[in-house]
C-alpha distance (Angstrom), angle and dihedral (degrees) to the residues before:
residue distance angle dihedral
Q1 . . .
Y2 3.80 . .
D3 3.78 120.4 .
V4 3.78 109.5 -153.9
N5 3.82 93.1 178.2
A6 3.80 90.8 58.6
A7 3.79 89.5 48.6
A8 3.81 90.5 50.8
S9 3.79 92.8 52.1
V10 3.81 91.2 49.6
F11 3.81 89.8 50.3
V12 3.82 89.2 52.3
L13 3.81 93.3 48.3
V14 3.81 91.9 49.8
G15 3.79 90.7 45.8
L16 3.80 92.6 51.6
A17 3.80 91.1 49.6
S18 3.80 87.1 51.8
V19 3.81 90.9 51.3
G20 3.80 88.5 52.3
L21 3.81 90.4 52.7
W22 3.82 95.0 46.1
T23 3.79 119.6 140.9
W24 3.79 129.9 156.5
R25 3.82 89.2 -118.1
R26 3.80 90.0 59.7
A27 3.80 94.9 44.1
L28 3.80 92.5 98.2
W29 3.79 91.1 70.6
Q30 3.82 100.7 20.5
V31 3.81 96.4 61.4
P32 3.83 95.3 53.8
A33 3.81 90.3 42.2
A34 3.81 90.3 52.0
G35 3.80 89.1 50.2
L36 3.79 91.4 52.5
L37 3.81 92.0 47.5
A38 3.82 91.2 48.6
T39 3.81 90.1 49.3
G40 3.80 89.5 50.3
V41 3.80 91.8 52.0
W42 3.82 90.3 47.6
L43 3.80 92.7 50.3
T44 3.81 92.1 52.0
G45 3.81 90.4 58.1
S46 3.80 92.4 -141.1
R47 3.79 106.0 154.2
V48 3.80 91.7 -172.7
A49 3.82 90.8 55.6
M50 3.80 90.7 47.7
A51 3.80 91.7 50.3
A52 3.80 91.6 45.3
A53 3.80 91.4 50.6
A54 3.81 92.4 50.2
G55 3.81 94.4 44.0
M56 3.78 95.5 45.9
T57 3.80 92.1 45.8
L58 3.81 89.7 53.6
L59 3.82 90.7 47.7
T60 3.80 91.3 48.3
L61 3.81 90.4 51.2
A62 3.80 90.8 48.1
F63 3.82 93.7 50.1
D64 3.79 90.1 46.0
A65 3.80 89.9 52.6
I66 3.79 91.9 49.1
G67 3.79 89.5 52.1
K68 3.80 93.7 49.5
G69 3.79 98.7 40.3
R70 3.83 125.5 -149.9
R71 3.80 96.4 -17.8
A72 3.82 90.7 69.4
R73 3.81 95.8 55.6
W74 3.83 99.9 100.5
P75 3.83 97.7 41.7
V76 3.80 88.6 50.2
I77 3.80 92.8 47.9
G78 3.81 88.9 48.7
G79 3.81 92.2 47.9
A80 3.79 91.8 47.8
A81 3.81 90.0 49.6
V82 3.81 90.6 52.3
V83 3.82 90.8 50.0
L84 3.81 92.8 48.1
I85 3.81 91.8 47.9
G86 3.81 88.0 50.0
V87 3.81 90.8 51.0
A88 3.82 90.5 49.7
A89 3.81 90.0 50.3
V90 3.81 91.9 49.6
V91 3.79 92.2 49.2
S92 3.80 93.9 47.6
L93 3.82 96.2 42.0
Y94 3.82 98.1 39.8
P95 3.82 107.9 129.2
Q96 3.78 114.0 -107.9
G97 3.80 116.0 -116.3
R98 3.80 95.1 27.0
N99 3.83 115.9 125.9
L100 3.79 93.7 -21.9
N101 3.81 99.5 156.5
V102 3.79 98.3 84.9
S103 3.83 96.2 164.6
A104 3.83 92.1 54.0
S105 3.78 89.4 47.8
V106 3.81 92.7 51.4
E107 3.81 93.4 44.1
S108 3.81 93.2 49.4
R109 3.82 90.7 49.5
A110 3.81 90.2 51.6
I111 3.80 88.9 55.3
L112 3.80 91.2 47.2
F113 3.81 89.2 50.4
R114 3.83 89.3 55.8
V115 3.82 88.8 47.1
G116 3.82 90.1 54.3
V117 3.80 93.0 46.0
G118 3.82 88.9 52.7
M119 3.80 89.9 53.5
V120 3.81 91.5 49.2
R121 3.79 90.1 48.5
D122 3.84 90.4 54.2
A123 3.83 96.4 44.4
P124 3.81 109.5 18.1
V125 3.81 101.6 156.9
F126 3.82 105.8 46.1
G127 3.82 101.2 5.3
I128 3.78 130.4 -132.8
G129 3.82 94.0 -64.1
V130 3.79 138.0 -82.1
G131 3.80 112.9 -62.6
R132 3.80 94.7 4.9
F133 3.80 100.2 109.3
F134 3.81 94.3 88.8
D135 3.81 95.7 49.6
S136 3.82 93.6 40.5
S137 3.80 95.7 46.2
E138 3.81 92.9 82.6
K139 3.81 90.7 60.0
Y140 3.81 90.2 52.2
G141 3.80 96.9 49.2
A142 3.80 109.0 -87.8
A143 3.82 89.2 136.3
A144 3.83 86.6 76.4
I145 3.81 89.7 77.2
G146 3.82 93.7 62.4
P147 3.82 95.8 81.9
I148 3.81 91.0 43.6
L149 3.80 92.8 54.1
G150 3.81 93.5 38.9
R151 3.79 95.0 -124.3
D152 3.77 138.7 87.8
V153 3.80 106.7 -83.5
S154 3.78 121.8 157.9
R155 3.80 100.4 153.2
E156 3.78 130.5 32.9
N157 3.79 142.0 161.5
A158 3.81 120.3 -106.0
H159 3.83 96.6 -99.7
N160 3.82 83.1 -141.9
N161 3.80 117.1 81.1
F162 3.79 94.2 -159.3
L163 3.80 92.4 53.4
Q164 3.80 91.5 44.0
V165 3.81 92.0 51.3
L166 3.82 90.2 47.7
S167 3.82 91.9 48.1
E168 3.80 95.4 46.4
L169 3.82 99.8 37.8
G170 3.80 102.9 26.6
F171 3.78 123.9 -141.7
V172 3.81 92.4 -50.1
G173 3.81 93.1 58.3
F174 3.79 92.6 37.4
L175 3.81 91.7 56.2
A176 3.81 89.8 48.9
F177 3.82 88.9 50.1
W178 3.82 91.2 51.3
W179 3.80 90.6 47.2
L180 3.82 88.1 55.1
L181 3.82 91.9 50.4
V182 3.80 93.1 47.1
A183 3.82 92.4 45.9
S184 3.81 91.6 50.8
S185 3.80 92.5 48.6
S186 3.80 93.1 51.7
G187 3.82 93.6 45.4
G188 3.72 124.6 95.6
């Protein structure tokens, strides 16, 4: 079974790392790569991933502007305008009938959050093991989302990469993951 939402969140994470590593010398390959990642997120139809990408890009631009002072004002305004135009295009062009049940989506993610917290509670230091969230989720109550979504679901991924990394790798792996994100955002 394919999980397009998980793919979308990975695309967003990779894209944000790329934004953190941005330089004009790398633009020749970063711009097309960003276009491919954005297309991938669009094709998955994950509204949460699209919103996360837009929000985090705006935050990254804002933090970059704070770090550079007044001289970064116009590039940041231009970047923010591009992001907002992109968001408007996504909202206006979003295919009708795709992922319309927002309340079921939110409710199922709340259950999956509790599932992940249960896993962290049972194995806080090193986690339950890489790639084990999906198979272990049934034991922790993921089957409760089946009736909400109107289909047979007994196991599911976290629908939240940070929670899934924390559940599978524990706090040790999660801190290493955060170190990697911070290191990539301060690189250049």
